[in-house]
N, C-alpha and C positions, 0 to 999 in steps of 0.2 A: 406428441412431445418429441423434441429433438434429442439426439444423443448428447452425452457429455462432450464428445469430440466435436460435434457440430456447434454446440454452444461455445466451447472454448475458442473455436475459430472466429466466432463473432466478436470476441474481445482481443483478437490478434494473436492467439496461441497456435502453434503448429504442432505436428506430431512429436511425440517424445516429451510432452510436458508433464510436470508433476502437479496433480490436482491441488495438493496442499500448498506448495510453494508458488506455482504459476497461476493457478485459478483463484485461490483464496489470498495469496500474497504473504503467507506466513513463512518465517525462516527458522523458528524454534519449535514448531509443532503447533497443533491446534489448541487454542486456549480453552476449548470446550467441545462437546460432541457437535458435529456439523451435519447438516442435511443438504445433500447435493440437490435434491428436488426443490427445496425451498430456495437455495441460491440460484438455481436455473430460473425458477419462477420470477424471482425478484429482478434479475438482470435482463429478463425479456421485456420488462416494463420500464418505467422511468428508473434510471440509475445514474450514478456518478462513478468515475474512475479516480483513483488516488495516485499521486506521485509523492513518495516519502523521501526526504533528503536529509539524512543525518549528517551534521557538520562536525568534523573532528572525529571521524569514524574509527580511527585507531584507538580511541579511548573508550569506545562503547564495549560493554561487557555482554555476555550471554543474557544476563538478567535485564539489561537495558533493552535488548532486542525482544525478549519475552514481554516486557512491558509495552513495547510498541505493538507487538502482535495482539496483545490484550486490548489495547486502545482501538485497533482496527476492528476487532470483534465487537467491542462496545458500540462503535459507530454503526456497524452492521445491525446490531440488535435494536438500537434506537431508531435508525432510519426505516427498518422493516415495519415498525409500528404504523408508519404512514405509507407503506408499500413503495418505498424508495430503496432500490438495491445499491450495493457497492460492487462494482464490476472489477475491472483490472486494477491491481495494486502493483505499481512499479516502484522499485527502489533505486535511487541514485545515491552515490556516496561522495562526500567531499572530505579530504584530509585536512588536518590542522594547517599544514603548509599551504594548501590551496586556499584556505580560508583567509589568509593574509591578516591574521589577528582578529578575525571576526568569527571565531568559533564559539563564542558565548553570546548568544542573541537573547536579549531580555525583553524586547518590546517590538511592536510592529514597525516602528520607525527604524530601529536597528536592522530589521530584516529587509527593508525595501531595497537598499543599494546592492547588497550581495545577491538578493533574489534576481534583480534585473541583470546583474553581471553574470551569474551562473546559468541563468535560463538561456543565454545565448550560446553556452558551451555544452549544454546537455542535449 
């Protein structure tokens, strides 16, 4: 079995990383007890990486970030039942000003234009 450092390098992390923040992608702490061995096993097989992009970031609270962390963990738990891992979780942030009035997205259709626009700048 590879070390955590070797495994982290497989998902693009370098020395000085935080396992909780950089390896799992949590910014408010672990939503539950975590198993590094299980995480390593899952990302050595089929896995996905996530990009999270909160829009209107300045209005997000610690509670909002904790809810996002819990959703990432729920995704991990669900995918693990079919041996699919969640690898690197990267966070990008868009301010309300940068959203140009599109900081409240309620449908897939409303998300398409800003997604195309912002993906060219991220």
